[in-house]
N, C-alpha and C positions, 0 to 999 in steps of 0.2 A: 435380330432375326437369325435363326440357326440354319435353316435350310438355304441351299443355293437358289438364287432367283433364275427364272427364265428371262433371258435378255434378248431383245431384238434390236439390232443396229441397222439403220437405213442410211444409205449413201445416195442423196438426191443429186441427179446430174442432168439438168435441163440443157437442151441443145441451143437455146436462144439467147445466149449471153450477148449483151449489147456493148459493154465497155471493152471486153476482151473476147471477141468472137472465137468460138470453138475452144475455149480455154480448158475445158475438162479433158480434152485429148491433146493439149499442147505438149510437145515433147520436152520434158524436163529431165536433163541429164540422161537422155536416151530412152526414157519411158514416158508414156502418156500420164499427164497429171493425175488422173483418177487412179492409176495403178498403185500409187503410193498408199492411198487409203485402203484400197483392196488388199494390199500386202499386210497392212496393219491389222485388218480384220482376220486375215488368214492366220497370223501369228498370235493373235490374242487368244487367251485360254478361257475367258469368262463369258464369251458370247454363246448363246444357244443357237441363234440363227442370225443371218445377216443377208442383205441383198442390195443391189443397185436398182434404183427407181429412175428410169429415164424415159423421155418421149422420143428419143433420137436413135435411129437404127445404127448409125456409125458409132455412137458412144456405147450402145449395147454390145456391138461386135468387139470393140476394144476391151470392154469389161470382161466379156466371156473369154477373150483370148488370154487374160490374166487370171482366169479361174473364178470369176465372180458369178454368183447366182443372179440371173436377170430373168425372173419368172414371168414377166409381163412387160409390155410397152405401156407406159403411163398414159392414161386418157388425156385427150386434148383439153378437157375442162379443168385439168390440174397442172397445165403446162404454160400458162400465159404469164406475162410480166407481172400481173397483179396477184397471181395465185401464191399463197403462202405455203411454207413447208409444213405447217400443221396439217393441212389437208392431204399433202403428199404422205406424211407419216401415218395418218389415220388410214388412208387407203392401203398402204403397204401392210400395216398391222392387221387389218381386217382380212386382207387377202391371204396372208400367211397363216393366221389363226384358223381360217377355214380350211386351208390346205393341210396343215399339220395337226390340227386338233389341240394345239397348245394354247394356253392362256399366258401371255407375257406379263411379267411383273414390272419390268423396266424396259422403256423404249429409249433408244439412243439415236441422236442425230449426228452424223459424221460428214461434215462438208468436205467434198473432194478437193476444195481449194486450199486445204491445209496439209501439205504433203509431208511435213516433218513431225506431225503428231503420230506417236508410235503406238505399238501394241501394248507397251507398258502403261501408257496413259489410259488406254481403254480399260485395261484390267483394274488399274487403280481406281478409276471412276466407278466401276461397278461395285467394288468393295466399299468405297467411301459412302456411296448413296445407300446401299443396302444396309449398312450398319447405322445409318442416321435416321432419326425421326423426321427429318426434313423430307420434302417431297420432290425436290429437284436438285440438280447439280449443273454447274456451268464452269467451263474452263476459262481461266483468266490469265492475263499477263501481269507480272508484278513481283514484288512491290516496286513501284516507282516512287523513290524517296530522295529528294535533293535537299541541300542545305536550306534553300528557300522554299516555301510552299509551292508545289507544282501546279495544283489546281487553283484557278482564279475565278472570282465572280465579278460581275459588273453590277454594282448596286448604286442607284441614283447617279449614274454616270461616272462612278469611281471604280477603277480596277483594284481589287483588294483580295486578300486570301479568302478562299472559300471556307476553309476550316482554320481560323486563326489560332495560333498558339503563342504563349508568352516566351517560351524558350525553344530555340531551334531543335533541341534534342527531342522535343515533344511533337514535332511535326509528324503527322500520320501519313504513312505511305498509302498510295492509291493503287487500285487494280482496275483493269479494263477487260471486258469480254474480248476474247481473241478469235471467236467463231469456230474453234477447233472441235469442240465437243459439248453437246448438251445431253443430259439424261434426265428422265422424269419417271416417277412411279405411275403406273397405269391409271389409277383412279384419279389422280390429279390431272393427267393429260386429258382424259375423257371429260372430266368435269369442267376444266378451265379452258381447254383448247389452246394451251400455251406451253412453252418450253420452260419458262422460269417463274418461280414464285417470288414474292417480295424478299424472302430469305432463302438462300440456296446454299448447298454444300459447295465450297470452292475447290476446284482442281487447279492448283497454281503451276503455271508453266513459264519457262524462261523465254527470253526474246527469240531465241533460235527456233524452238519448237512452236512458237506462236506465229510463225510466218503464215500469212494469209494472202492468197493471190486473187486480186480483183482486176488488176491491170497488168500489162506486159512488164512494166518496170518491177512489179512485185515478184515476177518470175525470176528476173535477174538477181534480185536480193535473195530469194529462196535458194537459188543455185549457189550463191556465195556462202550461205549458211551451210548448205549440204557439203560443200567442199571443206569448210572450216571444221565441221564435225566429223568428217570422214564417214558420212552417213551413207551406207550402201545396203538397204534392206533386201535388195534382190540378189546380192552375192553372199550374204551371211545372215541366217535366220536370227542370230543373237544381236545383230548390229543395232536394231531399234532399241532394245533394252539397254545396251551398253551406252549408246549416245545420250540417252536421257540422263544418266548419272554423270557423264563427262561434261555436259553443258552446265549442270548445277554447280560444278566446281570451277567453271571457266570465269 
């Protein structure tokens, strides 16, 4: 495809986290957690529009303080424990398409719990998906490859390699979703109401940028990674792009 796509990124930030209450505004190295994803969107060059979708006035205020568009407070029927982000994404897309008159080609989900995912990752994801005949992209951590097969199966009560190989050099490395970024072409999203197809474009990220905060201990780990990388997106607009290449050589 030759023309640039219209890309909408949505940062979903519900106020009702159970395992880590108020995690989206937890102060991570002096900034609310959600601010890191906001800054990545601000520094990205491939997004047409982006917004924060939240049901919580305190989160909305924090997001606006860091310059994020928060054009609505999410309806209660999209904010429960059982409500999925697909509904949140569709609501945001339909709201903004009506407001802007644009038709988005790519919809991107950016979880605010992934603070070290950078603007460079966002831009790379757009380029990779738009150039591909595949309909979805997902960020993954990997490859995880050890001398012995890492992934095991239990078959008939026996623990054995999931993908056996005769020679250790043939062991296949594995990759795992890291929750940092999902992107999908519009038609697939509307047709399947899903973020990922059976076959997706991979965006490979190292362990540092794959940090995902579900519990408070995860925030401690993420802060250690931030310190190790010297990652300071709020002090230097180029830090996010630099740290991505630094971690690849670490």
